[in-house]
C-alpha positions as CSV (number, residue, x, y, z in Angstrom):
1,M,8.0,-20.3,2.3
2,K,6.3,-22.7,4.6
3,R,2.9,-21.0,4.7
4,I,1.0,-18.2,3.0
5,P,1.7,-15.0,5.0
6,H,-0.8,-12.4,6.1
7,I,-0.8,-9.2,4.0
8,S,0.6,-7.4,7.1
9,A,3.9,-9.3,6.5
10,L,4.2,-7.9,3.0
11,M,2.8,-4.4,3.3
12,T,4.5,-1.1,3.8
13,A,3.8,-0.5,7.5
14,F,2.9,2.9,9.0
15,P,2.7,4.6,5.6
16,W,2.8,8.4,5.1
17,H,-0.7,9.7,4.9
18,L,-2.4,13.1,4.6
19,D,-5.7,14.6,5.7
20,A,-8.4,15.1,3.1
21,H,-8.2,18.8,3.7
22,T,-4.6,19.0,2.5
23,T,-4.3,20.9,-0.8
24,A,-3.4,18.9,-4.0
25,S,-0.3,21.1,-4.5
26,D,0.9,20.4,-0.9
27,A,0.3,16.7,-1.4
28,R,2.2,16.7,-4.7
29,R,5.2,18.3,-3.0
30,F,5.0,15.9,-0.1
31,M,4.9,12.9,-2.4
32,Q,7.9,14.2,-4.4
33,D,9.9,14.9,-1.2
34,H,9.2,11.4,0.2
35,Q,9.3,9.6,-3.2
36,V,5.9,7.9,-2.9
37,H,3.5,7.1,-5.7
38,H,0.4,6.2,-3.7
39,L,-0.8,8.0,-0.6
40,P,-3.6,7.1,1.8
41,V,-5.9,10.0,2.7
42,T,-7.6,10.1,6.0
43,R,-10.5,12.2,7.4
44,D,-10.4,14.2,10.6
45,G,-11.0,11.2,12.8
46,G,-8.3,9.1,11.2
47,D,-10.7,7.0,9.1
48,V,-9.4,6.1,5.6
49,A,-11.1,8.3,3.1
50,G,-9.4,7.0,0.0
51,V,-6.1,7.2,-1.9
52,V,-4.4,9.5,-4.3
53,H,-1.9,8.6,-7.0
54,F,1.0,10.9,-7.8
55,D,0.0,10.8,-11.5
56,Q,-3.3,12.4,-10.6
57,L,-1.6,15.3,-8.8
58,A,1.2,15.7,-11.4
59,C,-1.4,16.5,-14.0
60,G,-2.1,19.8,-12.2
61,A,-5.0,18.8,-9.9
62,S,-6.0,21.7,-7.6
63,G,-8.2,22.1,-4.5
64,A,-8.3,19.7,-1.6
65,L,-7.4,16.0,-1.7
66,S,-11.0,15.3,-0.9
67,D,-11.8,16.6,-4.4
68,V,-9.5,14.2,-6.2
69,L,-9.1,11.1,-4.0
70,E,-10.2,7.7,-5.3
71,T,-12.1,5.2,-3.2
72,V,-9.7,2.4,-2.1
73,R,-10.2,-1.2,-1.2
74,C,-9.4,-1.8,2.5
75,V,-8.3,-5.2,3.7
76,E,-7.7,-6.5,7.2
77,A,-4.1,-7.0,8.3
78,K,-4.7,-10.7,9.0
79,E,-6.1,-11.3,5.5
80,R,-4.0,-14.0,3.6
81,A,-1.7,-12.5,1.0
82,D,-3.0,-14.8,-1.8
83,T,-6.6,-13.7,-1.2
84,V,-5.5,-10.0,-1.4
85,L,-3.5,-10.7,-4.6
86,D,-6.4,-12.5,-6.2
87,M,-8.7,-9.7,-5.4
88,M,-6.3,-7.1,-6.7
89,A,-6.0,-9.0,-10.0
90,R,-9.7,-9.6,-10.3
91,E,-10.6,-5.9,-9.5
92,H,-7.7,-4.4,-11.3
93,C,-6.5,-2.7,-8.1
94,S,-3.0,-1.2,-8.0
95,V,-3.2,-0.4,-4.3
96,V,-5.0,-1.6,-1.2
97,V,-5.0,0.0,2.3
98,V,-4.4,-2.4,5.2
99,I,-6.3,-1.7,8.4
100,H,-6.0,-3.1,11.9
101,H,-8.7,-2.4,14.5
102,Q,-10.3,-0.1,12.0
103,R,-7.2,2.1,11.8
104,L,-4.6,2.6,9.0
105,A,-1.9,0.0,9.4
106,G,-0.2,-0.1,6.0
107,I,-0.4,0.0,2.3
108,F,0.2,-2.7,-0.3
109,T,0.8,-1.7,-3.9
110,W,1.7,-3.5,-7.1
111,T,5.3,-2.5,-6.5
112,D,5.2,-4.3,-3.1
113,A,3.7,-7.4,-4.9
114,C,6.5,-7.4,-7.5
115,R,9.2,-6.9,-4.9
116,N,7.9,-9.7,-2.8
117,Y,7.4,-12.0,-5.8
118,A,11.0,-11.4,-6.9
119,T,12.2,-12.4,-3.4
120,L,10.1,-15.5,-3.4
121,L,11.5,-16.6,-6.8
122,R,15.1,-16.1,-5.5
123,E,14.5,-18.0,-2.3
124,P,15.4,-21.5,-3.5
125,F,18.6,-20.3,-5.1
126,L,20.0,-18.4,-2.1
127,P,23.3,-19.8,-0.7
128,D,23.0,-22.4,2.0
129,D,24.5,-21.0,5.2
130,G,25.1,-24.5,6.6
131,N,23.0,-24.1,9.7
132,E,20.3,-26.5,8.9
133,V,19.8,-29.5,11.1
134,A,19.9,-32.9,9.4
């Protein structure tokens, strides 16, 4: 890696999301069907309202998502990844929502962080394809 990437290079882009009026049971079913553990929740106008975790819904939560959603930390897409990771560690965040032009652009979770870190650790040990210029 030659430079620290923006969080937009590491996030899950265009994530599934649901409206705050969606019922918890519908959201639980949606998350099971799509195998996601964190889900951004938006309001009628598309603004990010928060996030729900599958564990919250699996415990039998009822009502609308607006009743169970957690506030979520939003970061700009052009924020440096190291800054976001430092913030997540300092604030004990398992998820951040990435925004671009005040709209939902992506989601970055601890799973994304682990996956990207594993890739970074493997990078020096990947086979040389022989295409480098001397």
